[in-house]
VEXDREN-2710 file (C-alpha; in Angstrom, 1 decimal):
% VEXDREN-2710
k/r/px/py/pz
1/UNK/111.3/92.4/103.6
2/UNK/113.7/94.4/105.6
3/UNK/112.7/95.0/109.5
4/UNK/111.9/98.6/109.6
5/UNK/109.4/98.1/106.7
6/UNK/108.0/95.2/108.7
7/UNK/107.5/97.2/111.9
8/UNK/106.1/100.2/110.0
9/UNK/103.3/97.7/108.5
10/UNK/102.6/96.4/112.0
11/UNK/102.2/100.0/113.3
12/UNK/100.0/101.1/110.3
13/UNK/97.8/98.4/110.6
14/UNK/97.4/98.7/114.4
15/UNK/96.9/102.5/114.2
16/UNK/94.7/102.7/111.1
17/UNK/97.2/104.7/109.1
18/UNK/97.5/104.3/105.4
19/UNK/100.1/101.7/104.2
20/UNK/102.6/103.5/102.2
21/UNK/103.6/102.5/98.8
22/UNK/107.1/101.4/99.8
23/UNK/105.8/98.9/102.5
24/UNK/103.1/97.5/100.0
25/UNK/105.6/96.7/97.4
26/UNK/108.0/95.3/99.9
27/UNK/105.3/92.5/100.5
28/UNK/105.6/91.3/96.8
29/UNK/107.0/87.9/96.3
30/UNK/107.4/86.9/100.0
31/UNK/109.1/83.7/100.4
32/UNK/111.3/81.5/103.2
33/UNK/111.6/83.6/106.1
34/UNK/110.0/86.6/105.4
35/UNK/106.9/84.8/104.6
36/UNK/107.2/83.1/107.8
37/UNK/107.4/86.3/109.7
38/UNK/104.5/87.6/107.6
39/UNK/102.5/84.5/108.9
40/UNK/103.2/85.5/112.5
41/UNK/101.8/88.9/111.9
42/UNK/99.0/87.7/110.0
43/UNK/98.0/85.5/113.0
44/UNK/98.3/88.6/115.3
45/UNK/96.0/90.9/113.2
46/UNK/92.4/91.3/113.8
47/UNK/89.7/90.5/111.1
48/UNK/89.4/94.1/110.2
49/UNK/93.3/94.8/109.8
50/UNK/93.6/91.7/107.7
51/UNK/90.8/93.0/105.5
52/UNK/92.2/96.4/105.3
53/UNK/95.5/95.0/104.3
54/UNK/94.2/92.7/101.6
55/UNK/92.1/95.7/100.1
56/UNK/95.3/97.9/100.2
57/UNK/97.5/95.1/98.4
58/UNK/94.8/94.7/95.9
59/UNK/94.8/98.4/95.0
60/UNK/98.7/98.2/94.8
61/UNK/98.3/95.1/92.4
62/UNK/96.1/96.8/90.3
63/UNK/98.3/99.9/89.8
64/UNK/101.6/97.8/89.3
65/UNK/101.0/94.4/87.5
66/UNK/104.5/93.2/88.4
67/UNK/103.8/92.9/92.1
68/UNK/103.0/89.5/93.5
69/UNK/101.0/89.4/96.6
70/UNK/99.6/85.7/95.9
71/UNK/101.3/84.2/99.0
72/UNK/99.5/86.7/101.0
73/UNK/96.1/86.2/99.1
74/UNK/96.3/82.6/99.6
75/UNK/96.9/82.7/103.5
76/UNK/93.2/84.1/103.9
77/UNK/91.2/81.4/101.8
78/UNK/90.5/79.6/105.2
79/UNK/90.4/82.4/107.3
80/UNK/87.6/82.3/109.8
81/UNK/86.2/85.9/108.8
82/UNK/83.7/85.7/105.7
83/UNK/85.0/89.2/104.7
84/UNK/88.7/88.0/104.5
85/UNK/87.6/84.9/102.8
86/UNK/85.6/86.9/100.2
87/UNK/88.7/89.3/99.3
88/UNK/91.1/86.3/99.3
89/UNK/88.9/84.5/96.6
90/UNK/88.4/87.7/94.6
91/UNK/92.3/88.5/94.7
92/UNK/93.8/84.9/94.2
93/UNK/91.9/83.9/91.2
94/UNK/93.4/86.4/88.6
95/UNK/96.3/84.1/87.7
96/UNK/94.1/81.1/87.8
97/UNK/96.6/79.0/89.9
98/UNK/95.9/75.4/89.3
99/UNK/97.0/74.2/92.8
100/UNK/93.9/76.2/94.2
101/UNK/91.2/74.9/91.7
102/UNK/89.9/72.3/94.0
103/UNK/89.4/74.7/97.0
104/UNK/87.7/77.1/94.6
105/UNK/85.2/74.3/93.5
106/UNK/84.7/73.2/96.9
107/UNK/83.7/76.9/98.0
108/UNK/81.6/77.4/94.8
109/UNK/79.6/74.1/96.1
110/UNK/80.1/74.1/99.8
111/UNK/80.8/77.7/101.4
112/UNK/78.4/78.5/104.0
113/UNK/78.5/82.5/103.4
114/UNK/76.5/83.4/100.2
115/UNK/79.3/86.4/99.5
116/UNK/82.1/84.1/99.8
117/UNK/80.4/81.4/97.6
118/UNK/79.7/84.1/94.8
119/UNK/83.3/85.2/95.0
120/UNK/84.7/81.8/94.5
121/UNK/82.1/81.2/91.7
122/UNK/83.2/84.5/90.1
123/UNK/86.7/83.4/90.6
124/UNK/86.0/80.3/88.7
125/UNK/85.4/82.4/85.7
126/UNK/89.0/83.0/85.2
127/UNK/89.8/79.3/85.5
128/UNK/87.3/78.5/82.8
129/UNK/88.7/81.2/80.5
130/UNK/92.1/80.1/81.2
131/UNK/91.2/76.5/80.7
132/UNK/89.4/77.4/77.3
133/UNK/92.4/79.7/76.0
134/UNK/95.3/77.1/77.2
135/UNK/93.4/74.1/76.3
136/UNK/93.6/72.4/79.8
137/UNK/92.9/68.8/80.0
138/UNK/89.3/67.5/79.2
139/UNK/88.7/65.9/82.8
140/UNK/89.7/69.5/84.3
141/UNK/87.4/71.3/82.3
142/UNK/84.3/68.7/82.9
143/UNK/84.8/69.0/86.6
144/UNK/84.5/72.7/86.4
145/UNK/81.7/72.5/84.1
146/UNK/79.8/69.9/86.1
147/UNK/80.3/72.1/89.5
148/UNK/79.0/75.3/87.7
149/UNK/76.0/73.6/86.2
150/UNK/75.5/72.0/89.5
151/UNK/75.4/75.3/91.1
152/UNK/73.1/76.7/88.4
153/UNK/70.5/74.3/89.2
154/UNK/70.9/74.0/92.9
155/UNK/67.5/74.2/94.5
156/UNK/67.1/77.3/96.3
157/UNK/70.1/79.1/94.9
158/UNK/69.4/82.9/94.7
159/UNK/69.7/84.8/91.5
160/UNK/73.1/86.4/92.3
161/UNK/74.4/82.7/92.9
162/UNK/72.9/81.4/89.7
163/UNK/74.1/84.4/87.7
164/UNK/77.6/83.9/89.0
165/UNK/77.7/80.3/87.9
166/UNK/76.3/81.0/84.5
167/UNK/78.8/83.7/83.8
168/UNK/81.8/81.7/84.8
169/UNK/80.4/78.6/83.1
170/UNK/80.1/80.5/79.8
171/UNK/83.9/80.8/79.0
172/UNK/83.7/77.0/78.0
173/UNK/82.5/76.6/74.6
174/UNK/81.0/73.2/75.1
175/UNK/77.5/72.0/74.0
176/UNK/76.6/71.9/77.8
177/UNK/77.3/75.7/78.2
178/UNK/75.6/76.7/75.2
179/UNK/72.3/74.6/76.3
180/UNK/72.7/76.6/79.9
181/UNK/73.0/80.1/78.3
182/UNK/69.9/79.0/76.0
183/UNK/68.0/77.9/78.8
184/UNK/69.0/81.0/81.2
185/UNK/68.0/83.5/78.2
186/UNK/64.4/82.2/78.4
187/UNK/64.2/82.7/82.0
188/UNK/63.2/86.2/83.5
189/UNK/65.6/86.2/86.4
190/UNK/68.6/85.3/84.1
191/UNK/67.9/86.6/80.9
192/UNK/70.2/89.8/81.4
193/UNK/73.1/87.4/82.5
194/UNK/72.3/85.2/79.4
195/UNK/73.0/88.3/77.1
196/UNK/76.4/88.7/78.9
197/UNK/77.1/85.2/78.9
198/UNK/76.6/85.1/75.2
199/UNK/79.6/87.7/74.6
200/UNK/81.8/85.7/76.9
201/UNK/81.0/82.6/75.0
202/UNK/82.7/84.0/71.9
203/UNK/80.7/82.1/69.3
204/UNK/78.8/83.4/66.1
205/UNK/75.5/81.6/67.2
206/UNK/74.7/84.2/69.6
207/UNK/74.9/87.1/66.9
208/UNK/71.1/86.8/65.8
209/UNK/69.9/87.0/69.4
210/UNK/72.0/89.8/70.1
211/UNK/70.9/91.8/67.2
212/UNK/67.4/91.4/68.5
213/UNK/68.1/92.6/71.9
214/UNK/70.0/95.7/70.4
215/UNK/66.5/96.8/69.5
216/UNK/64.8/95.7/72.8
217/UNK/62.8/98.5/74.7
218/UNK/64.9/97.8/78.0
219/UNK/68.0/100.1/77.8
220/UNK/69.9/97.8/80.0
221/UNK/69.5/94.9/77.4
222/UNK/70.6/97.1/74.8
223/UNK/73.7/98.1/76.7
224/UNK/74.4/94.5/77.4
225/UNK/73.9/93.6/73.8
226/UNK/76.2/96.0/72.7
227/UNK/79.0/94.9/75.1
228/UNK/78.4/91.2/73.9
229/UNK/78.8/92.2/70.4
230/UNK/82.0/94.1/71.1
231/UNK/83.5/90.8/72.8
232/UNK/82.4/88.9/69.8
233/UNK/84.3/91.3/67.6
234/UNK/82.2/90.3/64.3
235/UNK/83.1/93.2/61.7
236/UNK/79.6/92.8/60.3
237/UNK/78.1/94.0/63.8
238/UNK/79.3/97.4/63.1
239/UNK/76.7/98.2/60.8
240/UNK/74.0/97.4/63.3
241/UNK/75.7/99.3/66.1
242/UNK/76.2/102.4/64.3
243/UNK/72.7/103.6/64.7
244/UNK/72.9/103.1/68.3
245/UNK/75.4/105.9/68.8
246/UNK/72.2/108.0/68.8
247/UNK/70.2/105.9/71.2
248/UNK/68.0/107.7/73.7
249/UNK/70.0/106.1/76.7
250/UNK/73.8/107.6/77.1
251/UNK/74.7/104.2/78.7
252/UNK/73.8/102.4/75.4
253/UNK/75.6/105.0/73.3
254/UNK/78.9/104.5/75.6
255/UNK/78.5/100.7/75.4
256/UNK/78.5/100.9/71.6
257/UNK/81.3/103.3/71.7
258/UNK/83.4/100.6/73.4
259/UNK/82.4/98.0/71.3
260/UNK/83.2/99.9/68.1
261/UNK/86.7/100.3/69.6
262/UNK/87.0/96.5/70.2
263/UNK/85.6/95.5/66.7
264/UNK/87.3/98.0/64.5
265/UNK/87.3/98.6/60.9
266/UNK/87.3/101.4/58.6
267/UNK/83.4/102.4/59.4
268/UNK/84.0/102.1/63.3
269/UNK/87.2/104.4/63.0
270/UNK/85.3/107.3/61.0
271/UNK/82.6/107.2/63.4
272/UNK/84.7/107.3/66.5
273/UNK/86.8/110.1/65.1
274/UNK/83.3/112.1/64.5
275/UNK/82.6/111.6/68.3
276/UNK/86.0/113.1/69.3
277/UNK/84.7/116.6/68.8
278/UNK/81.2/115.9/70.4
279/UNK/79.8/118.3/73.2
280/UNK/79.0/115.7/75.3
281/UNK/82.3/114.9/77.6
282/UNK/81.2/111.4/78.3
283/UNK/81.0/110.6/74.7
284/UNK/84.0/112.2/73.8
285/UNK/86.1/110.6/76.4
286/UNK/84.7/107.1/75.6
287/UNK/85.3/107.8/71.9
288/UNK/89.0/108.6/72.5
289/UNK/89.6/105.6/74.7
290/UNK/87.7/103.2/71.9
291/UNK/90.1/104.9/69.4
292/UNK/92.9/104.4/71.6
293/UNK/92.0/100.5/71.7
294/UNK/91.4/100.3/68.0
295/UNK/94.9/102.0/67.1
296/UNK/96.7/99.8/69.3
297/UNK/95.1/96.9/67.5
298/UNK/96.1/98.3/64.3
299/UNK/99.6/99.2/65.3
300/UNK/100.9/97.4/68.8
301/UNK/103.7/99.8/68.9
302/UNK/101.2/102.8/69.1
303/UNK/101.7/105.1/71.9
304/UNK/98.9/107.0/73.4
END
C-alpha cells in the first residue's frame, strides 16, 4: 500500500467520507510491513470506524472476487466490539480457512453475544460444505458435527441459534445430520429450517417430503420446498414444479423459476422460454436469469 493511499484511508475513516475504490483495492493482500502499518491504524480506530471499514471491504470483495482482505478480516475476530466481531466472522468464513476452524467452533459454543454466535454458526456452514466437498478428515468433520449438534440441543438456545446450527450441520451427509433434520422437521419452530436443510443435504431421501411441502397451504413452505428441489436438481422434480409456475403466491412462482434453471432439461427450458414474454416484469426477469443459468450449464462457454 502506498503512503498516499494509507493517509487517504485514515482521513476517510476519521471524517466519514466514502472510501474510494482505489484505496479499498490497495488493502488487498496486505502482508509484511504494509500489514504492520495497517495494524497500527486498526488499533487507533474507533469501533464504528472499524465496522465501517469492514463493511466497505466486504462490498468490494463481492464486486471483485480477486480481492483478498482476509488478513484484515481476521484482525477483528477477537475485537472487543461485538459488531466488529460479527462482521469479521461473517467475512472470514467464505474460504473456510482451516487455521480459524477452532476459533469458529469456540465462538459457536461459548461466544457471549448472541449475534456474534449466530455469525460464527453460519460461518461454520462454509466449513461443513467445504469439508464435505473436499473430503476433509473424518475426525475434523466429527468435531464440527459434535459442536453443531450440541448447540442445536443446548438448553435455552433460541430459535435463531438452533436454526443456524441446523443449517450448517445439514451440509454433512452423515446419519447424525439426517436424524437431526428429520427431528427438526417435526418441530413447529424448526420445520421451515428443516425444509431448507433438506436442500443443503443434497440427498434424494428428502424428495418425498419436499413434494409434500410443495402442496402445503403455507406459501413460505412451498417456496422453501421449491428452492430445496432446485438444490437437489433431480430431473423428475420438473414435472412436480411446473404447475406451481401458476402458484397463487408470486414468491413461490419465482422460487420455482429459479429451481427450473438449476435443474434444467427440455421441459424446464421450454417453460422458461414461454415466461420470457410474461407481462409480469419480476417473472420475466427471473425467467431470464434462470435461462442464463440453464444455458451456462449446457454450454460453459455461453456468454450472456
